[in-house]
C-alpha positions, 0 to 999 in steps of 0.5 A: 197438245197433240192436235198441232202435231197431227197431219190430216189426210185420207188413209186407206188400209190395204189387206191381202185376201186370205185364200178360201178353204175349199181349195179353189184356184184364185187369180194372183189379183184376187189375193195380192191386194197390197201388191196390185195397189202398189203397181196401180199407183205406180202406173199413175205416178208422173214425177217421182217415186221412192221405194225402200224395201229391206229385201229387193228382188223384182219379179218380171212385172216389177221390172216392166213397171219401172221401165214403164214409169221411167219411160214416162219421165218418172224418177225411180229411187230404189233403196234396199240393204247392202250385203253387210247390213242384210240379215239374210244373205240368201236374200241379199244373193237374189238381189245382187243378181239383178242390181245390173238390170235395176240400174239399166232401167235408169233407176237410182239405186242405193244400199244402206251402210251398216254403220249408217250415220244418222242411226249412230247418232241416235246412240250415245258414244258409250252405247256404240262402244258397248253394243258395237251395232251394225244397222240395217234398213227393215221399213217398206215405205214408198212415196208417189209424186210427193202426194201418196205414202204407202207404208206396208209389211210387204217386201218387193220379193217373190215371197212377199208377193206370191206367199205371204198374206201382207198388210198396209196403209195408203196415206193420201197427204202431200205434207206426209209425203213431203216429210217422208221423202225428206227422210228418205232423202236423209237415208240416202245420204253418202254417210248412210248409204252407198249409191250404185252406178253403172260401170264398164267392164275393165279388161 
């Protein structure tokens, strides 16, 4: 039976507005409903925030939101692709320029390994030998205070926020949030990701 496997909670559809055809200017907040909702939920968070994004290039507003969350005592955990697992080198270069600034906020930052252990376990030895896969992070998943889960098409990068029309779901279910957070914790384990740390320059 399917019923025992279902998790019940409140779901909200997030859809960015499509610009009007008459060419009249519209504010970003009028169009970027997905990004605005993410920012609002982050502002309301008090304990812990998980953010997974295939491409991670923050605007100034993103840094400001993370700084403010950490100043409230929120643990912010960011996960994205390493250079080896990223399928767009230009996106990685934009992110790489920001890594030190991200770490300076106090956020945790990890990058996916292309040989991620949990992904390799999904394949047989024969399949791994035949296809020699490199794995990459594609999901865009956030968990806030282990109560709210947001799954979106939006990457945390300027293209998604300023140009694309994005869509997603906001799911209010502590049970689901706990399960997704546990899955992200597994993705962040040493066999799957590298954890980045600040290090003094060596002269």
